[in-house]
N, C-alpha and C positions, 0 to 999 in steps of 0.2 A: 436492316440498318445496323451499323456497327455500334458497339458500346463506346461511349465517349472516350474511355481510357484506351481502347484499341486505336481509335482515330488519332489520339495524341501520340501513341507509340509509332504509328506510321509516319506522321508528319513531322515529328520532332527531329527526325534524321535528315530532313531536307535542308539544303543550304540557303534557300531563299524564302523563309517563312514570311507570310504577310498577315499582319494584324489589322483588322478594320474596326472603326468606331461605329456605333449605332447611327444608322442613316446613310453610311457610305455605300455606294453601288459597287458590286463585284463586276457585273457586266451590265451593259445596256442592250436593249432589244436590238438585234441585228449585228452585234459585235461577234467576232470570232472567238470561240471558247478555246483558249490556248493553255490553260492550266487546270489542274484538278484541285479542288478545295475540299477540306474537311471541316465540319463545324465542331469546335471543341466546347464553346460556350456561347450562349445566345441563340438567336434564330435568324434565318434568312428567308425573306419573302420572295417567291418566284412570281414575277409580274409580267403579264402580257396584255397589250392594249390598255394599259392603265389599271388593270384589275388583278388582284392577288388570286392566283389559282392554286398555290400550294405554299405551305410554311414548313421549312425544313428545321429540324431540331438537332441538338447536340448528338453527334455520332453519325449524322448524315454526310454523305460524300457526293459531290456534284462537279460537273465540268467535263473537260475533254477526256480525263482518265477513265470515265465510265464506258467509253467506246473501245478501249484497248482490249 
């Protein structure tokens, strides 16, 4: 996992930053992952079949960029 400061450094140069509020969905099960996301602040719950299987913390990166 990256340090949150390094995640900020990577993503602050992107032209289309996306900020989400607590409770907003990044993806829904079955959606195509078309962006890479980095967590700067807060947490992201990874949910499958209605159950949380992982909680990502600041510094974590997820989405399509992980397969590049």
